[in-house]
C-alpha positions in Angstrom: 0.0 0.0 0.0 2.8 2.4 0.9 4.6 1.6 -2.3 1.5 2.3 -4.3 1.0 5.8 -2.7 4.7 6.6 -3.2 4.4 5.7 -6.9 1.2 7.7 -7.3 2.9 10.7 -5.7 5.9 10.4 -8.0 3.7 10.1 -11.0 2.1 13.4 -10.1 5.4 15.1 -9.9 6.3 14.1 -13.5 2.8 14.3 -15.0 3.0 16.1 -18.3 0.2 18.3 -19.8 -0.4 17.7 -23.5 -1.1 20.8 -25.6 -3.4 21.3 -28.5 -1.4 21.4 -31.8 -1.9 24.3 -34.1 -4.4 24.0 -36.9 -3.0 23.8 -40.4 -4.4 27.3 -41.0 -2.4 28.7 -38.1 0.9 27.3 -39.3 2.7 30.1 -41.2 4.4 29.5 -44.6 8.2 29.6 -44.2 9.3 32.9 -45.6 11.9 34.4 -43.3 15.7 34.4 -43.8 18.7 34.8 -41.5 18.6 38.6 -41.9 15.0 38.8 -40.8 15.8 36.6 -37.7 18.8 38.8 -36.9 16.8 42.0 -37.0 14.1 40.5 -34.9 16.5 39.1 -32.3 18.5 42.4 -32.1 15.4 44.4 -31.5 14.3 42.1 -28.7 17.7 41.9 -27.1 19.0 45.5 -27.1 17.3 47.2 -24.2 18.1 50.3 -22.1 18.3 48.4 -18.8 21.8 47.3 -19.5 22.9 51.0 -19.5 21.9 51.3 -15.9 23.5 48.0 -15.1 26.8 49.0 -16.5 27.3 51.7 -13.9 26.7 49.5 -10.8 28.8 46.6 -12.1 31.7 48.8 -13.2 31.8 50.6 -9.9 31.7 47.6 -7.5 32.7 44.5 -9.5 34.8 44.9 -12.7 36.0 48.4 -13.4 36.7 49.0 -17.1 36.8 45.2 -17.5 33.0 45.2 -17.7 33.6 45.2 -21.4 35.2 41.8 -21.2 32.5 40.6 -18.8 29.7 41.5 -21.2 31.5 39.6 -24.0 32.0 36.6 -21.8 28.3 36.6 -20.8 27.3 36.7 -24.5 29.4 33.7 -25.4 28.0 31.7 -22.4 24.5 32.7 -23.4 25.0 31.2 -26.8 25.0 27.8 -25.2 21.8 28.3 -23.3 20.2 29.9 -26.4 20.6 26.8 -28.4 19.1 24.6 -25.6 16.1 26.8 -25.2 15.5 26.7 -29.0 15.4 22.9 -29.0 13.1 22.8 -26.0 10.6 25.1 -27.7 10.9 23.1 -30.9 9.5 20.0 -29.1 6.1 21.7 -28.3 3.6 22.2 -31.1 2.6 25.6 -29.7 4.3 28.9 -29.1 4.5 29.9 -25.4 6.7 30.4 -22.3 9.3 28.2 -20.8 6.7 27.2 -18.2 4.5 25.8 -21.0 7.5 24.0 -22.6 8.6 22.5 -19.3 5.1 21.3 -18.4 4.6 19.7 -21.8 8.0 18.0 -21.9 9.4 17.3 -18.5 6.6 17.3 -16.0 4.6 19.2 -13.3 7.2 19.8 -10.6 9.8 20.9 -13.1 7.3 23.3 -14.7 6.3 24.8 -11.3 9.9 25.4 -10.4 10.5 27.0 -13.8 7.3 29.2 -13.6 8.0 30.2 -10.0 11.6 31.2 -10.9 10.3 33.3 -13.8 7.7 35.0 -11.6 10.6 36.2 -9.4 12.6 37.1 -12.5 9.8 39.4 -13.7 9.1 40.8 -10.3 12.8 41.7 -9.8 13.0 43.0 -13.3 10.0 45.3 -12.7 11.6 46.5 -9.4 14.9 47.1 -11.1 13.3 49.1 -13.9 11.2 51.3 -11.6 14.1 52.0 -9.3 16.2 52.9 -12.4 13.4 55.2 -13.6 13.2 56.8 -10.2 17.0 57.5 -10.1 17.0 58.9 -13.6 14.0 61.2 -12.9 15.6 62.4 -9.7 18.7 63.3 -11.5 16.7 65.6 -13.8 15.4 67.6 -10.9 18.6 67.9 -9.0 18.5 64.8 -6.8 16.2 66.5 -4.3 14.0 63.5 -3.7 16.9 61.1 -2.9 18.5 63.6 -0.6 15.3 64.2 1.3 14.5 60.5 1.7 18.0 59.5 2.6 18.3 62.2 5.2 15.0 61.0 6.7 15.3 57.2 6.6 19.0 56.2 6.2 19.6 55.9 10.0 16.7 53.5 10.4 17.4 51.1 7.4 19.2 47.8 7.9 22.5 47.4 6.0 21.2 44.7 3.6 18.4 47.1 2.4 18.5 50.3 0.3 19.6 53.5 2.2 16.0 54.8 1.9 12.6 53.4 0.7 12.0 54.6 -2.9 8.4 55.8 -2.8 8.7 57.2 -6.4 9.3 53.6 -7.6 6.3 52.4 -5.7 4.1 55.0 -7.2 5.3 54.1 -10.7 4.6 50.4 -10.0 1.0 51.3 -9.0 0.6 53.5 -12.1 1.7 50.7 -14.4 -0.6 48.2 -12.6 -3.5 50.7 -13.1 -2.8 51.0 -16.8 -2.7 47.2 -17.2 -6.0 46.8 -15.3 -7.6 49.4 -17.7 -6.4 47.3 -20.6 -3.7 49.5 -22.0 -1.7 47.7 -24.6 1.8 48.4 -26.1 1.0 49.1 -29.7 3.2 48.0 -32.6 3.9 51.7 -33.4 5.1 52.4 -29.9 7.3 49.3 -29.9 8.9 50.3 -33.2 9.5 53.9 -32.1 11.0 52.7 -28.8 13.3 50.3 -30.6 14.4 52.9 -33.2 15.1 55.6 -30.6 17.0 53.1 -28.4 19.3 52.2 -31.2 20.0 55.9 -32.2 20.8 56.8 -28.6 23.0 53.8 -28.3 25.0 54.9 -31.3 25.1 58.5 -29.9 26.5 57.3 -26.6 29.2 55.2 -28.2 30.3 58.1 -30.5 30.3 60.6 -27.6 32.3 58.3 -25.5 35.1 57.9 -28.0 35.0 61.7 -28.7 35.1 62.9 -25.1 36.7 59.8 -23.6 40.2 59.6 -22.1 42.3 56.4 -22.3 43.9 57.3 -19.0 40.6 56.2 -17.3 41.6 52.6 -18.2 45.0 53.0 -16.5 44.0 54.7 -13.2 46.4 54.6 -10.2 46.1 55.2 -6.5 47.3 58.7 -7.0 44.4 59.4 -9.3 42.0 58.0 -6.7 43.5 60.3 -4.0 43.1 63.3 -6.2 39.5 62.4 -6.9 38.8 61.9 -3.2 40.2 65.3 -2.3 38.4 67.1 -5.1 35.0 65.3 -5.0 32.0 67.4 -4.3 29.4 64.9 -5.4 26.5 63.8 -3.2 27.6 60.2 -3.3 30.8 58.5 -2.2 33.4 57.2 -4.5 33.5 53.5 -5.3 36.5 51.2 -4.4 39.7 51.6 -6.3 40.8 47.9 -6.6 44.3 47.3 -7.8 44.2 49.9 -10.6 44.5 49.5 -14.3 42.0 48.0 -16.8 41.2 45.0 -14.6 41.3 46.4 -11.1 39.3 43.6 -9.5 41.1 40.7 -11.2 39.9 37.7 -13.1 37.4 36.9 -10.3 35.8 40.3 -10.9 35.4 39.6 -14.6 33.7 36.3 -13.9 31.4 37.8 -11.3 30.7 40.7 -13.7 29.8 38.1 -16.4 27.2 36.5 -14.0 25.4 39.8 -13.4 24.5 40.9 -17.0 23.5 37.4 -18.0 19.8 38.4 -18.2 20.7 41.0 -20.8 20.8 38.4 -23.6 17.4 36.9 -22.7 16.0 38.3 -25.9 17.6 35.4 -27.8 14.6 33.3 -26.8 12.4 35.4 -29.1 14.1 33.9 -32.1 12.3 30.6 -31.3 8.9 32.1 -32.1 10.0 33.1 -35.5 12.7 30.6 -36.2 10.1 28.0 -37.2 9.0 30.2 -40.0 12.3 29.8 -41.9 12.7 27.1 -44.6 15.7 25.6 -42.8 15.6 26.2 -39.0 18.5 23.9 -38.3 20.7 26.2 -40.3 19.0 29.6 -39.8 18.6 29.5 -36.0 22.2 28.9 -34.9 23.5 31.4 -37.4 21.0 34.1 -36.4 21.6 33.5 -32.7 25.4 33.7 -33.2 25.1 37.0 -35.2 22.6 38.5 -32.7 24.9 37.7 -29.7 27.9 39.1 -31.6 26.0 42.3 -32.5 24.6 42.8 -29.0 27.8 42.0 -27.3 29.6 44.6 -29.4 26.8 47.2 -28.7 26.9 46.5 -24.9 30.7 46.6 -24.9 30.7 49.8 -26.9 28.3 51.5 -24.4 30.4 50.3 -21.5 33.7 51.4 -23.2 32.2 54.9 -23.8 31.1 55.1 -20.2 34.4 54.0 -18.6 36.3 56.3 -21.0 34.3 59.3 -20.1 34.3 58.8 -16.3 36.8 57.0 -14.0 34.9 53.9 -12.9 35.0 54.8 -9.2 33.4 58.2 -9.9 30.4 56.8 -11.8 27.0 57.1 -10.2 26.1 53.4 -9.8 22.4 54.1 -10.3 22.4 56.8 -12.9 25.6 56.4 -14.9 25.0 57.8 -18.4 23.4 61.2 -17.7 26.0 61.8 -15.0 28.8 60.8 -17.4 27.7 63.5 -19.9 27.6 66.1 -17.1 31.1 65.0 -16.1 32.5 65.7 -19.6 30.7 69.0 -19.9 27.8 67.9 -22.1 24.9 68.7 -19.8 22.3 69.1 -22.5 23.2 65.7 -23.9 22.9 64.3 -20.4 19.3 65.7 -20.0 18.4 64.3 -23.5 19.7 60.8 -22.7 17.9 60.9 -19.3 14.5 61.7 -21.0 15.0 58.9 -23.6 15.9 56.5 -20.8 12.8 57.4 -18.9 10.6 56.7 -21.9 12.3 53.4 -22.8 12.1 52.2 -19.2 8.4 53.0 -19.0 7.8 51.0 -22.2 9.7 48.1 -20.8 7.8 48.3 -17.5 4.5 47.8 -19.3 5.7 44.8 -21.1 7.4 43.1 -18.2 4.6 43.5 -15.7 2.1 42.3 -18.4 4.2 39.2 -18.9 4.4 38.6 -15.1 0.6 38.8 -14.6 0.0 36.6 -17.6 2.3 33.9 -16.2 0.7 34.0 -12.8 -2.7 33.8 -14.4 -1.7 30.8 -16.5 -0.3 28.9 -13.5 -3.4 29.7 -11.5 -5.7 28.4 -14.3 -3.6 25.2 -14.3 -4.2 24.9 -10.6 -0.5 25.1 -9.6 -1.1 28.5 -7.9 -4.3 29.6 -6.1 -7.2 29.6 -8.5 -8.3 33.1 -7.4 -5.2 34.5 -9.0 -6.6 33.6 -12.4 -9.7 35.7 -12.0 -10.5 37.9 -15.0 -11.9 41.5 -14.7 -14.9 41.0 -16.9 -15.3 44.6 -17.8 -11.8 45.0 -19.3 -10.9 41.4 -19.9 -7.7 41.8 -17.8 -6.3 39.5 -15.1 -7.1 41.8 -12.1 -5.9 39.7 -9.2 -2.7 38.6 -11.0 -1.9 42.2 -11.9 -2.4 43.3 -8.2 -0.2 40.5 -7.0 2.5 41.4 -9.5 2.4 45.0 -8.4 2.6 44.0 -4.7 5.7 41.8 -5.2 7.4 44.3 -7.5 6.5 47.3 -5.3 8.0 45.6 -2.1 11.2 44.8 -4.0 11.4 48.3 -5.5 10.9 50.1 -2.2 13.3 48.1 -0.1 16.2 46.9 -2.4 19.1 48.8 -4.0 19.7 48.4 -7.7 22.9 46.4 -7.2 21.1 43.9 -5.0 18.3 43.6 -7.5 20.7 43.0 -10.3 22.4 40.1 -8.3 19.0 38.6 -7.5 17.9 38.9 -11.2 21.2 37.3 -12.3 20.8 34.2 -10.1 17.3 33.7 -11.4 18.4 34.0 -15.0 21.2 31.6 -14.5 18.9 29.0 -12.8 16.4 29.4 -15.6 19.2 28.6 -18.2 20.3 25.7 -16.1 16.8 24.2 -16.0 16.3 24.6 -19.7 19.7 23.0 -20.5 19.1 20.1 -18.2 15.7 19.5 -19.8 17.3 19.2 -23.3 20.0 16.9 -22.1 17.6 14.5 -20.6 14.8 14.7 -23.2 17.1 13.9 -26.2 17.7 10.4 -24.8 14.1 9.5 -23.8 11.8 7.2 -25.9 9.2 8.9 -28.1 6.8 11.1 -26.2 3.8 12.7 -27.6 3.4 16.3 -26.4 0.2 16.9 -28.5 -3.1 16.4 -26.8 -4.6 14.9 -30.0 -1.8 12.5 -30.5 -1.9 11.4 -26.9 -5.6 10.5 -27.1 -5.0 8.4 -30.3 -2.1 6.7 -28.7 -4.2 5.7 -25.6 -6.9 4.3 -27.9 -4.4 2.2 -29.8 -2.8 0.9 -26.6 -6.1 -0.3 -25.0 -6.1 -3.9 -26.4 -2.5 -4.4 -25.1 -3.5 -3.7 -21.5 -5.4 -7.0 -21.3 -2.7 -9.1 -23.0 -1.1 -12.1 -21.3 2.0 -11.4 -19.2 3.7 -14.1 -21.2 3.4 -12.0 -24.4 5.4 -9.1 -23.0 9.0 -9.3 -23.9 11.8 -8.1 -21.6 13.7 -5.1 -22.7 17.0 -5.8 -24.4 20.0 -5.4 -22.3 18.3 -5.9 -18.9 20.3 -9.0 -18.1 23.6 -7.1 -17.9 23.1 -3.6 -16.4 26.8 -2.7 -16.5 27.0 -3.5 -20.2 24.0 -1.3 -21.0 25.9 1.7 -19.5 28.5 1.9 -22.3 27.2 -0.6 -24.9 23.4 -0.4 -25.2 21.9 -3.0 -27.5 18.9 -1.0 -28.8 19.7 1.6 -31.4 16.8 3.7 -30.2 16.0 5.0 -26.7 14.3 2.5 -24.3 12.8 3.0 -20.9 16.0 1.6 -19.3 18.4 3.8 -21.3 16.2 6.8 -20.5 16.4 6.0 -16.8 20.2 5.7 -17.1 20.4 9.2 -18.6 18.1 10.6 -15.9 20.3 9.2 -13.1 23.6 10.2 -14.8 22.3 13.7 -15.5 21.4 14.4 -11.8 24.7 12.8 -10.7 26.4 15.1 -13.2 24.7 18.1 -11.7 25.8 17.1 -8.2 29.5 16.7 -9.3 29.5 20.0 -11.3 28.1 21.8 -8.3 30.8 20.5 -6.0 33.5 21.4 -8.6 32.0 24.9 -9.0 32.1 25.4 -5.3 35.7 24.2 -5.2 36.7 26.6 -7.9 34.7 29.5 -6.6 35.8 29.3 -2.9 39.4 28.0 -3.2 40.6 28.8 -6.7 44.2 29.7 -5.6 44.6 26.3 -3.8 43.2 24.4 -6.8 45.5 26.0 -9.4 48.6 26.4 -7.1 49.1 22.6 -6.9 47.8 22.1 -3.3 47.7 18.2 -3.1 44.3 18.0 -1.5 42.4 20.6 -3.6 44.1 19.8 -6.9 43.6 16.0 -6.5 39.9 16.6 -5.6 39.4 18.8 -8.6 41.1 16.2 -10.9 39.0 13.4 -9.5 35.8 15.4 -10.0 36.8 16.1 -13.6 37.5 12.4 -14.3 34.1 11.4 -12.9 32.3 14.1 -14.9 34.0 13.0 -18.1 33.1 9.4 -17.3 29.5 10.1 -16.7 29.4 12.3 -19.9 30.7 9.4 -21.9 28.0 7.1 -20.4 25.3 9.6 -21.5 27.0 9.9 -24.9 26.9 6.1 -25.4 23.1 6.0 -24.9 20.9 6.0 -28.0 19.4 9.4 -28.9 15.8 9.8 -30.0 15.9 10.1 -33.8 12.5 12.0 -34.1 12.9 15.0 -36.4 12.8 18.4 -34.8 12.9 21.9 -36.4 16.2 22.5 -34.4 18.5 20.1 -32.5 21.3 21.2 -30.2 24.7 20.2 -31.8 27.5 18.3 -30.0 25.3 16.6 -27.5 26.0 15.9 -24.6 29.2 18.1 -24.5 27.5 21.4 -25.2 24.7 21.0 -22.6 27.2 19.7 -20.0 29.4 22.8 -20.6 26.4 25.1 -20.4 25.3 23.5 -17.1 28.8 24.0 -15.7 29.0 27.6 -16.8 25.6 28.5 -15.2 26.3 26.7 -12.0 29.8 28.2 -11.7 28.5 31.7 -12.4 25.8 31.3 -9.8 28.6 30.5 -7.2 30.1 33.9 -8.0 27.1 35.7 -6.4 26.9 36.8 -2.8 25.6 34.7 0.1 22.9 37.3 0.8 21.5 36.8 -2.7 21.5 33.1 -2.2 19.6 33.5 1.1 17.0 35.6 -0.5 16.7 33.2 -3.4 16.4 30.3 -1.0 13.6 31.9 0.9 11.7 32.5 -2.4 12.1 28.9 -3.4 11.0 27.6 0.0 7.8 29.6 -0.3 7.2 28.2 -3.7 7.7 24.6 -2.7 5.4 25.1 0.3 2.7 26.4 -2.1 3.2 23.6 -4.6 3.2 20.7 -2.1 0.5 22.3 0.1 -1.8 23.3 -2.7 -0.6 22.9 -6.3 -0.1 19.2 -6.4 -3.6 18.6 -5.2 -5.4 21.1 -7.4 -3.5 20.9 -10.7 -5.6 20.2 -13.8 -5.3 16.9 -15.5 -5.5 18.6 -18.9 -4.0 22.0 -19.7 -6.1 24.7 -21.3 -5.3 25.8 -24.8 -2.6 28.4 -24.8 -3.2 31.9 -26.3 -2.5 32.3 -30.0 0.8 33.8 -30.9 -0.8 37.1 -31.9 -1.3 37.9 -28.2 1.1 39.7 -26.0 1.6 36.5 -24.1 3.7 35.2 -27.0 6.4 37.7 -26.0 6.5 36.5 -22.4 10.2 35.8 -22.7 10.9 38.6 -25.2 11.1 41.4 -22.7 13.3 41.8 -19.7 15.5 44.7 -18.6 18.7 45.1 -20.4 18.1 42.5 -23.0 14.8 42.5 -23.9 14.6 43.2 -20.8 12.9 40.8 -20.1 
């Protein structure tokens, strides 16, 4: 009896929700080329949020080496972008990572993915509103921040912002009110925003190279002392580090690469249009590579201009670009850039909070969150409760947390999301055929019914079960079987454990590992050998030959490398960020096991058609799409 209950419980955790395939009339005729995908991807990836991020990261983490950090983050995102593309290609509908996870991996995995994305959108909204508040305050002479900081700074804990940002809270409530009233971001507004954003980006890069000074990449302690004695700014100088172009060392570059990881999240938008190309297997990887290269150069160009105009320790961490133009004597340009940033941030806020409320509504309608969260405001057709919950979470984060802390929290969420997607692809490629379509699943069950009553003598044992060790490296079946799929599941989770231990070792004791310390070096080498061995076992298992519009190349090496990169970069983030993230996940698991697992629907509702704004759920996040 106990075994039966345990089995039923486990089946609920991995229960998949089939989705309705698109009708033939909905399937677009392939007509796009690589150039079209590149334009689409660049528009979705280049966002103004990264301009705010550059200041905070350069001041406290990387210095001028933020240029290198952004390039490294772009290369690492290329790995995750390929994996997300294959995951989306497995589902016959456009949608979010939550939908893809629910249809391919199972319920618990989908809840963790959706819960992670809710936090991601909430932190993104808080980050954007806080950035909007700082930019607006700079236009009126910093009077708001000075007044609030003088009133509240003595009463705020060290792990929170110096003062509660009530301007950000008002902005969150304003955005929520507009969404409740049914305000939509029109195509014209989107195109104007994207066009102005690109023009301002070009202007910033040109201005930086005109007014920049190469000496700001070779700063010394003497320069820092002169800046300290002559500083009259209302904020204190940042740390000096060791001077030069890489003042915080190689560790600073890696930590800096972890923070702007979300800036390349717009790559996921290519999935929605990549299926409309005649040859997705060729077009998607080329377009993703070109988009990453273009956006990396653009982000690096803005960061280079910023660090050339202003010594990194003199940057305003929350309002870097307008302040940089004031620093070089171009005050009118600073005001113009601030106004453009305000407009772009407002546009991104509308899209991000809409995406967050839609995701909460979808999970509530599936029963994984409280059903009341999916309530629709009949008069306007908007998800009233979901919008209010989104505004509450975002408002709390915006009021209490500093931009730098929000960036760290958003980075760990983006890295975990990439990790979940990559692990899904690694496991799914080696599983037997699974039908993710609702229609195909029903037909399969009808065909299987006569077999259920067959004699046990007629069932044949799976090939290779007589010698488990032999099946690890020399499976008999050329196609995936239940046993080979289980082997990959076990190896994948063991691989994650070993990669986590190795990442901890490299993050906490890098000097001991690379200096030849017998204990640490031997431990790292042993872990590497085990990781290589398990990867070989996975590689030897048969892959599912079912055709897909796009398949990740070099499996399993590329996903394993991507998992390691994401886990290692997560280890670069602070313990406070990990504690906050742990609390959020504990709350989520309590909701799932206390409510969601008992109220989830057996069959998922049909997703919204791609024409709706929900299609762009993962196409808008700060800095990248920003979202």
